[in-house]
N, C-alpha and C positions, 0 to 999 in steps of 0.2 A: 104579723111578722115577729113581734116580741115573744108571743107564745111559742112560736117555732124555735126561737133562740133559747128560751127557757127550757123547752123540752130537750134540746140538744145539750144544754149545760147539764141537765140532770143525768142524761145518758153518759156524758163524759165523766161526771163525778162517780157514777157507778163503775165505769171502767177503771178509774183510779183506785177505787176500793178493791176491785177484783185483782188488779195488778199488785197492790200492797199485800193482799192475802197470798197471792202466788209467790211473791218475793219472800214473805215470811216462811212459807212452806218449803220452798225450793232452795233457798240460800242459807246454807248452814253457817257460813261465815259472813257476817254483816260488816263489811269493810270496803273502803274505796278501792282496794287492790283486787277485790273479787269482781271479775268482769260481769258475771251474771247479776250480782247485786247492783252494780253500777248501771247496767243496762235497764233493769227494772226501775231503778230510781230515776234515771234519765227519762224514761217513758212517762212516769208520773209527773215529773217536772214539765215536760213538754205539753202534756195535757193541761197542766195548770196555766201555762201561757195562753193556750187556746181559750180556756174558760175565762181567764181575765180579760182577754180581748173581746169575747162575746158579751161579757157582763158590762164592759165599757161601752160597747155599742148600744146595749139596752139602756144604760144610764144616760147616754147622750141623747137618745131619742126621747126619753122621758123628760129631759130638761128643755127640749125644744117645743 
């Protein structure tokens, strides 16, 4: 099960990198007022929350 979680975490991290690259390429104005920039940033942040949650599960399992 932990290996499945780790594989998913790696995939999510790759998605984050892809979103960051797209944000850099597609957002000419990097500011909170730019809706596209804000949306890409929000997607990266939400993936971070999922990654943190999955890593927490893996850590809790390792501790038991």
